[in-house]
PLY file of the C-alpha trace (Angstrom):
ply
format ascii 1.0
element vertex 521
property float x
property float y
property float z
element edge 520
property int vertex1
property int vertex2
end_header
7.08 -34.74 -11.62
6.13 -31.60 -13.57
2.60 -32.94 -13.94
2.51 -33.68 -10.20
3.52 -30.11 -9.39
0.80 -28.77 -11.68
-1.80 -31.04 -10.07
-0.58 -29.89 -6.65
-0.98 -26.26 -7.69
-4.53 -26.84 -8.94
-5.40 -28.87 -5.84
-4.13 -26.16 -3.49
-5.98 -23.54 -5.49
-9.22 -25.52 -5.31
-8.88 -26.15 -1.58
-8.16 -22.50 -0.87
-11.44 -21.58 -2.56
-13.32 -24.04 -0.35
-11.86 -22.53 2.81
-13.85 -19.32 2.77
-17.02 -18.23 1.01
-15.76 -14.66 1.05
-12.54 -15.71 -0.65
-14.50 -17.64 -3.28
-16.66 -14.58 -3.97
-13.52 -12.45 -4.19
-11.94 -14.82 -6.71
-15.13 -14.88 -8.78
-15.36 -11.08 -8.79
-11.64 -10.84 -9.57
-12.07 -13.36 -12.37
-14.98 -11.43 -13.86
-13.00 -8.21 -13.60
-9.98 -9.83 -15.24
-12.20 -11.34 -17.94
-13.68 -7.94 -18.71
-10.25 -6.38 -18.98
-9.07 -9.27 -21.14
-11.98 -8.88 -23.55
-11.31 -5.15 -23.87
-7.62 -5.83 -24.35
-8.26 -8.42 -27.03
-10.62 -6.09 -28.90
-8.03 -3.32 -28.67
-5.25 -5.56 -29.96
-7.36 -6.72 -32.91
-8.31 -3.12 -33.80
-4.69 -2.05 -33.38
-3.84 -4.26 -36.33
-5.56 -1.77 -38.65
-3.23 1.06 -37.59
0.05 2.10 -39.13
3.16 0.03 -38.46
4.81 2.66 -36.25
1.68 2.98 -34.09
1.44 -0.81 -33.65
5.11 -1.00 -32.70
4.90 1.88 -30.21
1.82 0.55 -28.44
3.00 -3.06 -28.22
6.53 -2.21 -27.07
5.36 0.15 -24.30
2.49 -2.11 -23.27
4.62 -5.26 -23.35
7.40 -3.60 -21.37
4.87 -2.51 -18.75
3.60 -6.10 -18.52
7.10 -7.52 -17.93
7.85 -4.82 -15.38
4.54 -5.50 -13.65
5.30 -9.22 -13.33
8.58 -8.29 -11.60
7.37 -5.52 -9.30
3.78 -6.37 -8.35
4.51 -9.71 -6.62
7.02 -7.92 -4.39
4.98 -4.79 -3.72
1.75 -6.70 -3.06
1.47 -8.25 0.38
0.00 -11.40 -1.07
2.93 -12.95 -2.91
1.72 -16.17 -4.48
3.65 -18.74 -2.46
1.29 -21.62 -3.23
4.28 -23.61 -4.49
6.71 -22.17 -1.97
10.17 -23.64 -2.72
10.78 -23.97 1.03
8.06 -26.63 1.14
10.15 -28.87 -1.14
13.22 -28.92 1.08
12.63 -32.49 2.20
11.86 -33.78 -1.31
14.68 -34.70 -3.65
13.12 -33.17 -6.76
15.56 -32.72 -9.64
16.19 -29.02 -10.18
15.15 -28.99 -13.86
11.83 -30.64 -13.13
11.24 -28.33 -10.19
11.97 -25.28 -12.33
9.68 -26.48 -15.11
6.91 -27.25 -12.64
7.18 -23.87 -10.94
7.19 -22.03 -14.29
4.09 -23.81 -15.54
2.50 -23.43 -12.10
3.12 -19.70 -12.37
0.83 -19.61 -15.40
-2.01 -21.17 -13.41
-4.01 -18.22 -12.16
-5.71 -15.10 -13.41
-2.51 -13.07 -14.16
-0.88 -15.96 -16.03
-3.94 -16.79 -18.11
-4.61 -13.13 -18.97
-0.98 -12.55 -19.98
-0.86 -15.70 -22.10
-4.13 -15.01 -23.94
-3.24 -11.36 -24.52
0.15 -12.40 -25.87
-1.43 -14.87 -28.28
-3.95 -12.23 -29.37
-1.17 -9.83 -30.36
-0.33 -12.36 -33.09
-3.61 -11.30 -34.74
-2.42 -7.69 -34.53
0.39 -8.60 -36.94
-1.83 -10.69 -39.24
-1.27 -8.23 -42.13
2.43 -9.15 -41.93
2.63 -13.00 -41.93
6.35 -13.17 -41.11
5.88 -10.67 -38.27
2.89 -12.68 -36.97
5.01 -15.83 -36.82
7.77 -13.88 -35.06
5.23 -12.41 -32.66
4.05 -15.93 -31.74
7.57 -17.14 -30.94
8.68 -13.92 -29.23
5.41 -13.69 -27.31
5.76 -17.17 -25.81
9.37 -16.40 -24.84
8.18 -13.12 -23.31
5.55 -14.95 -21.23
8.22 -17.32 -19.95
10.42 -14.31 -19.21
7.61 -12.74 -17.16
7.10 -15.85 -15.05
10.81 -16.62 -14.59
11.66 -13.01 -13.70
8.82 -12.95 -11.18
9.92 -16.24 -9.62
13.55 -15.14 -9.56
12.71 -12.01 -7.63
10.34 -13.72 -5.20
12.83 -16.54 -4.55
15.63 -14.03 -4.01
13.60 -12.16 -1.39
11.98 -15.26 0.10
14.21 -15.05 3.16
12.94 -11.52 3.73
9.30 -12.30 3.00
9.31 -14.54 6.04
10.15 -11.51 8.10
7.22 -9.62 9.59
9.09 -6.33 9.29
9.61 -6.90 5.55
5.89 -7.49 5.12
5.14 -4.41 7.18
7.48 -2.11 5.28
6.50 -3.71 1.99
2.83 -3.04 2.55
3.45 0.60 3.42
5.84 1.21 0.52
3.34 -0.34 -1.85
0.74 2.17 -0.72
2.93 5.19 -1.52
2.51 5.02 -5.33
-1.26 4.91 -4.79
-1.06 8.29 -3.06
0.62 9.80 -6.08
-1.38 7.85 -8.65
-3.41 10.88 -9.69
-0.42 13.25 -10.11
1.57 10.50 -11.87
-1.20 9.84 -14.38
-1.69 13.57 -14.88
2.04 14.13 -15.39
2.41 11.27 -17.87
-0.67 12.45 -19.77
0.66 16.00 -19.88
4.02 14.69 -21.06
2.43 12.81 -23.95
0.27 15.83 -24.86
3.15 18.31 -24.81
5.48 16.01 -26.69
3.73 13.85 -29.33
7.00 12.12 -30.22
7.68 11.10 -26.61
5.93 7.74 -26.96
7.91 6.85 -30.08
11.19 7.81 -28.41
10.26 5.81 -25.32
9.44 2.77 -27.46
12.77 3.12 -29.31
14.64 3.01 -26.00
12.62 0.14 -24.53
13.04 -1.88 -27.71
16.73 -2.38 -26.90
16.14 -3.38 -23.29
15.14 -6.80 -21.90
11.72 -5.32 -21.12
10.73 -4.50 -24.67
13.13 -6.34 -27.02
10.86 -9.34 -27.60
7.86 -7.08 -28.29
9.84 -4.97 -30.82
11.26 -7.83 -32.88
8.01 -8.48 -34.87
7.87 -4.80 -35.88
11.40 -4.97 -37.25
10.48 -8.08 -39.23
7.40 -6.31 -40.61
9.58 -3.36 -41.63
12.17 -5.64 -43.24
14.89 -4.96 -40.64
15.86 -8.58 -40.00
19.23 -7.84 -38.42
17.83 -5.70 -35.56
15.00 -8.22 -35.15
17.48 -11.06 -34.60
19.50 -8.96 -32.16
16.39 -8.11 -30.14
15.29 -11.73 -30.09
18.74 -12.66 -28.78
18.49 -9.96 -26.09
15.19 -11.42 -24.92
16.28 -15.07 -24.99
19.64 -14.27 -23.39
17.81 -12.47 -20.60
15.54 -15.48 -20.13
18.52 -17.86 -19.94
20.35 -15.55 -17.53
17.29 -15.30 -15.29
16.87 -19.09 -15.37
20.48 -19.60 -14.28
20.17 -17.03 -11.51
16.84 -18.47 -10.41
18.28 -21.97 -10.35
21.16 -20.85 -8.13
18.88 -18.80 -5.91
16.47 -21.71 -5.61
19.30 -24.10 -4.75
20.42 -21.75 -1.99
16.85 -21.33 -0.71
16.33 -25.10 -0.55
19.53 -25.62 1.42
18.94 -22.71 3.79
15.17 -22.24 4.19
14.23 -18.90 5.78
12.59 -20.42 8.83
15.94 -21.76 9.98
17.13 -18.24 10.61
17.54 -17.38 14.29
17.43 -13.78 15.43
19.38 -12.89 18.52
18.53 -9.78 20.46
20.46 -8.15 23.21
18.55 -7.81 26.45
18.28 -4.96 28.89
16.89 -2.22 26.62
13.45 -1.17 27.82
12.96 1.35 25.03
10.24 3.88 25.72
9.42 2.21 29.05
12.66 3.62 30.48
11.73 7.15 29.39
8.30 7.43 31.00
7.39 7.49 34.71
6.75 4.11 36.33
3.02 4.76 36.57
0.06 3.16 34.78
-0.28 6.21 32.56
3.45 6.21 31.79
3.51 2.49 31.02
0.54 2.79 28.65
2.07 5.83 26.97
5.35 3.91 26.45
3.49 0.89 25.12
1.43 3.05 22.76
4.53 4.85 21.47
6.19 1.48 20.85
3.15 0.51 18.80
3.32 3.76 16.84
6.91 3.02 15.82
6.83 -0.77 15.38
3.29 -1.68 14.39
2.67 -0.90 10.69
-1.03 -0.44 11.33
-0.06 2.67 13.31
3.13 3.74 11.54
1.36 3.70 8.15
-0.49 6.80 9.33
2.83 8.52 10.01
4.29 7.52 6.64
1.33 8.97 4.79
1.58 12.41 6.47
4.81 13.63 4.72
3.49 12.48 1.37
0.28 14.37 2.08
2.41 17.51 2.34
3.98 16.82 -1.06
0.58 16.11 -2.57
-0.94 19.35 -1.26
2.11 21.35 -2.35
2.02 20.17 -5.96
-1.78 20.16 -6.22
-1.75 23.86 -5.37
1.18 24.77 -7.58
3.38 25.52 -4.56
1.51 28.67 -3.59
-2.08 27.54 -3.24
-4.41 27.64 -0.30
-4.43 23.86 0.00
-0.79 23.76 1.12
-1.42 26.47 3.74
-4.02 24.21 5.38
-1.56 21.34 5.80
-1.34 21.92 9.57
-5.08 21.72 10.31
-5.49 18.73 8.02
-2.57 16.93 9.69
-4.00 17.69 13.14
-7.40 16.36 12.09
-5.97 13.07 10.77
-3.55 12.47 13.64
-6.15 13.24 16.31
-8.59 10.74 14.83
-5.89 8.06 14.45
-6.41 6.77 18.02
-10.16 6.38 17.63
-9.74 2.59 17.15
-6.92 2.07 19.64
-8.64 -0.67 21.61
-9.75 -2.42 18.43
-6.12 -2.51 17.28
-5.08 -4.00 20.64
-7.02 -7.14 19.85
-6.34 -9.81 22.48
-3.47 -7.75 23.95
-6.19 -5.63 25.54
-6.60 -8.45 28.08
-3.42 -7.15 29.76
-5.21 -3.88 30.57
-8.26 -5.69 31.91
-6.37 -8.30 33.96
-4.12 -5.69 35.61
-7.07 -3.48 36.55
-5.86 -0.33 34.80
-8.18 2.60 35.45
-9.97 3.97 32.45
-8.60 7.46 33.09
-5.00 6.16 33.04
-5.62 4.16 29.88
-7.18 7.08 28.03
-4.59 9.59 29.20
-1.64 7.30 28.45
-2.71 6.73 24.86
-3.43 10.44 24.35
-0.04 11.43 25.80
1.71 9.03 23.42
-0.13 10.65 20.53
0.78 14.14 21.69
4.49 13.30 21.98
4.86 13.34 18.21
1.64 14.83 16.85
2.07 18.17 18.62
5.53 18.99 17.14
4.49 17.58 13.75
1.37 19.74 13.72
3.32 22.86 14.69
5.96 22.27 12.00
3.36 21.47 9.37
1.48 24.64 10.29
4.42 27.02 10.29
6.53 25.74 7.39
3.82 25.91 4.66
3.06 29.52 5.66
6.77 30.40 5.46
7.09 28.70 2.08
4.02 30.40 0.63
4.82 33.78 2.22
1.60 33.90 4.26
3.08 34.40 7.73
0.27 36.83 8.58
-2.05 33.79 8.68
0.06 32.06 11.34
-2.20 32.88 14.36
-5.40 31.65 12.74
-3.75 28.50 11.42
-2.13 27.73 14.75
-5.44 28.21 16.55
-7.30 26.00 14.11
-4.62 23.29 14.14
-4.27 23.14 17.93
-8.03 23.26 18.38
-8.55 20.33 16.02
-5.71 18.33 17.57
-6.85 18.73 21.18
-10.54 18.40 20.42
-9.99 15.39 18.18
-7.78 13.61 20.72
-10.45 14.04 23.37
-13.21 12.82 21.07
-11.13 9.84 19.91
-10.57 8.85 23.54
-14.33 8.61 23.96
-15.00 6.84 20.66
-12.26 4.25 21.22
-13.74 3.29 24.60
-17.31 3.16 23.30
-17.17 1.62 19.82
-15.08 -1.24 18.43
-15.05 -2.75 14.98
-12.96 -5.15 12.94
-9.53 -3.81 12.00
-6.45 -5.52 10.48
-5.05 -8.04 12.92
-1.52 -7.70 14.35
0.96 -8.67 11.63
-1.45 -7.99 8.77
-1.17 -5.23 6.21
-2.26 -1.83 7.49
-4.41 -1.41 4.40
-6.13 -4.75 4.49
-9.92 -4.64 4.66
-10.75 -7.22 7.31
-13.71 -9.57 6.94
-16.73 -8.39 8.84
-16.03 -4.76 8.00
-19.48 -3.39 7.80
-21.74 -0.44 8.22
-20.65 0.09 11.85
-17.08 1.02 10.91
-18.12 3.51 8.25
-20.80 4.97 10.49
-18.35 5.46 13.37
-15.81 7.04 11.03
-18.09 9.49 9.27
-20.19 10.41 12.28
-17.01 10.84 14.32
-15.54 13.22 11.74
-18.77 15.18 11.68
-18.85 15.45 15.49
-15.20 16.54 15.56
-15.93 19.34 13.10
-19.00 20.26 15.12
-16.98 20.50 18.35
-14.35 22.60 16.58
-17.02 24.82 15.04
-16.02 27.93 17.06
-12.45 27.80 15.67
-13.77 27.07 12.18
-16.21 30.01 12.30
-13.48 32.37 13.53
-11.19 31.14 10.74
-13.86 31.86 8.14
-14.47 35.32 9.62
-10.72 36.00 9.50
-10.43 35.18 5.82
-13.68 37.00 4.93
-12.95 40.21 6.83
-9.14 40.14 6.89
-9.28 41.34 10.50
-6.29 40.03 12.47
-8.37 40.06 15.67
-10.24 36.96 14.51
-6.90 35.22 13.99
-5.78 35.84 17.58
-9.24 34.89 18.86
-8.83 31.59 17.02
-5.61 30.93 18.95
-7.28 31.63 22.30
-10.41 29.62 21.54
-8.41 26.77 20.03
-6.18 26.42 23.09
-8.84 26.98 25.76
-11.78 25.15 24.22
-9.51 22.42 22.83
-7.93 21.82 26.23
-11.31 21.69 27.94
-12.67 19.20 25.42
-9.47 17.17 25.69
-9.89 16.80 29.47
-13.61 16.11 29.14
-12.89 13.46 26.52
-10.27 11.73 28.68
-12.57 11.65 31.72
-15.68 10.61 29.77
-13.76 7.96 27.86
-12.24 6.74 31.14
-15.65 6.31 32.75
-16.94 4.48 29.72
-13.85 2.27 29.77
-14.36 1.39 33.46
-17.97 0.34 32.83
-17.34 -1.59 29.59
-13.83 -3.07 29.89
-14.99 -6.75 29.89
-17.38 -6.06 27.00
-14.60 -4.32 25.08
-12.30 -7.31 25.58
-15.01 -9.67 24.36
-15.67 -7.48 21.32
-12.03 -7.16 20.22
-11.29 -10.83 20.94
-13.99 -11.88 18.46
-11.85 -10.41 15.64
-9.10 -13.03 15.71
0 1
1 2
2 3
3 4
4 5
5 6
6 7
7 8
8 9
9 10
10 11
11 12
12 13
13 14
14 15
15 16
16 17
17 18
18 19
19 20
20 21
21 22
22 23
23 24
24 25
25 26
26 27
27 28
28 29
29 30
30 31
31 32
32 33
33 34
34 35
35 36
36 37
37 38
38 39
39 40
40 41
41 42
42 43
43 44
44 45
45 46
46 47
47 48
48 49
49 50
50 51
51 52
52 53
53 54
54 55
55 56
56 57
57 58
58 59
59 60
60 61
61 62
62 63
63 64
64 65
65 66
66 67
67 68
68 69
69 70
70 71
71 72
72 73
73 74
74 75
75 76
76 77
77 78
78 79
79 80
80 81
81 82
82 83
83 84
84 85
85 86
86 87
87 88
88 89
89 90
90 91
91 92
92 93
93 94
94 95
95 96
96 97
97 98
98 99
99 100
100 101
101 102
102 103
103 104
104 105
105 106
106 107
107 108
108 109
109 110
110 111
111 112
112 113
113 114
114 115
115 116
116 117
117 118
118 119
119 120
120 121
121 122
122 123
123 124
124 125
125 126
126 127
127 128
128 129
129 130
130 131
131 132
132 133
133 134
134 135
135 136
136 137
137 138
138 139
139 140
140 141
141 142
142 143
143 144
144 145
145 146
146 147
147 148
148 149
149 150
150 151
151 152
152 153
153 154
154 155
155 156
156 157
157 158
158 159
159 160
160 161
161 162
162 163
163 164
164 165
165 166
166 167
167 168
168 169
169 170
170 171
171 172
172 173
173 174
174 175
175 176
176 177
177 178
178 179
179 180
180 181
181 182
182 183
183 184
184 185
185 186
186 187
187 188
188 189
189 190
190 191
191 192
192 193
193 194
194 195
195 196
196 197
197 198
198 199
199 200
200 201
201 202
202 203
203 204
204 205
205 206
206 207
207 208
208 209
209 210
210 211
211 212
212 213
213 214
214 215
215 216
216 217
217 218
218 219
219 220
220 221
221 222
222 223
223 224
224 225
225 226
226 227
227 228
228 229
229 230
230 231
231 232
232 233
233 234
234 235
235 236
236 237
237 238
238 239
239 240
240 241
241 242
242 243
243 244
244 245
245 246
246 247
247 248
248 249
249 250
250 251
251 252
252 253
253 254
254 255
255 256
256 257
257 258
258 259
259 260
260 261
261 262
262 263
263 264
264 265
265 266
266 267
267 268
268 269
269 270
270 271
271 272
272 273
273 274
274 275
275 276
276 277
277 278
278 279
279 280
280 281
281 282
282 283
283 284
284 285
285 286
286 287
287 288
288 289
289 290
290 291
291 292
292 293
293 294
294 295
295 296
296 297
297 298
298 299
299 300
300 301
301 302
302 303
303 304
304 305
305 306
306 307
307 308
308 309
309 310
310 311
311 312
312 313
313 314
314 315
315 316
316 317
317 318
318 319
319 320
320 321
321 322
322 323
323 324
324 325
325 326
326 327
327 328
328 329
329 330
330 331
331 332
332 333
333 334
334 335
335 336
336 337
337 338
338 339
339 340
340 341
341 342
342 343
343 344
344 345
345 346
346 347
347 348
348 349
349 350
350 351
351 352
352 353
353 354
354 355
355 356
356 357
357 358
358 359
359 360
360 361
361 362
362 363
363 364
364 365
365 366
366 367
367 368
368 369
369 370
370 371
371 372
372 373
373 374
374 375
375 376
376 377
377 378
378 379
379 380
380 381
381 382
382 383
383 384
384 385
385 386
386 387
387 388
388 389
389 390
390 391
391 392
392 393
393 394
394 395
395 396
396 397
397 398
398 399
399 400
400 401
401 402
402 403
403 404
404 405
405 406
406 407
407 408
408 409
409 410
410 411
411 412
412 413
413 414
414 415
415 416
416 417
417 418
418 419
419 420
420 421
421 422
422 423
423 424
424 425
425 426
426 427
427 428
428 429
429 430
430 431
431 432
432 433
433 434
434 435
435 436
436 437
437 438
438 439
439 440
440 441
441 442
442 443
443 444
444 445
445 446
446 447
447 448
448 449
449 450
450 451
451 452
452 453
453 454
454 455
455 456
456 457
457 458
458 459
459 460
460 461
461 462
462 463
463 464
464 465
465 466
466 467
467 468
468 469
469 470
470 471
471 472
472 473
473 474
474 475
475 476
476 477
477 478
478 479
479 480
480 481
481 482
482 483
483 484
484 485
485 486
486 487
487 488
488 489
489 490
490 491
491 492
492 493
493 494
494 495
495 496
496 497
497 498
498 499
499 500
500 501
501 502
502 503
503 504
504 505
505 506
506 507
507 508
508 509
509 510
510 511
511 512
512 513
513 514
514 515
515 516
516 517
517 518
518 519
519 520
């Protein structure tokens, strides 16, 4: 049965590669990338063997702990959890639990992450070659550690399998996974600074990890090399005990998942709540505004933009040391991003856009409804993000110029986006997909629309930008107040022009727009 499960895993993997040429190319590129990393890792591990014992121990314990942690976290954080051998698919087969567990563990090693981890683990035996007893211990502990990685990963994915079937879990998961990427630069900088300011930090960290399930198995060979056999045995027991505990928990979790597969769950919803539709006028514009606001709150492809904005504030604050110019420009930057966020509204509608076409909604109502929905939250957010940074940094004298620039960008950008959305469509993530997925067919058109659109938005807001520059160069408050006037007046004019122009374009091209967005299914 174990051999059958392995053959099934390989067969499914082979068939998935045949399904799409793009996917095959992606796997080949990923394989080459993984192979390159593996070669570098192997060379590093071999060279590490020439270092002092304490250095070898520190590097292997921290690196091994990171590998175990990665096997636990990455499958959850990534939207593409490997469910090739989904336990729910075996509900109708009476496979003995032990054989199923063994098959799933070995199946977990089939793939780029499993192969890379296994080969790297075997290579670290060479690192200890100067200490034969430690090398033998490293071989045994390394294999146990690989099993621990796979079992821990499967335990976590099985435990959350009922949630992974939920679209909302996937949505939130994809957004949460993106957050660390925003702070990747500051995190790397902070860790690097920590190591530079405290040379003994790595050793202390390794000492702590060595007594945890993450690093115990990687620390045992170092203790053997140093002649500390008692601690080595204790750490080996910590690792094996953790593996046994995870196996027991996984077995129970798997038993529960097989008896109650996630797709049996039935969600009951109370009726009668119209949500935003009860808060807007019963007009075409009101209905579209309510629908758009519902999308902004419930569709992760929209709400991801809102999640990123607060973290942008944190990023600008720390990048400028809490008193820099970057943080003071949070309002204009937020207005710029939010205003452009509806530039692909119709593309995101996908086939749902047929509702607009079949009901004969006027282009003006469509454009205005979507822009109103944007303004409901973007206007207060822009005002708060303009005022608060200036209060925090003690630059309240810059409030007029920043308000003028922010409001000008928001109004101008919303008008421009209303035109762009009705004129250009391109492939975007489909409903239910990750907001950060790059869809197939993404090509030059999307990047051209994005970059040219940004350039045009800055060009249209050039009067406010020029007045802002003059304000900071001359220090004359008059330019600040002129920025407010120009931002409000010119921004409002361009907003109305954009809604009307976009509406006319929509009326002429509605069937073509539906055909274009329906092709991306």
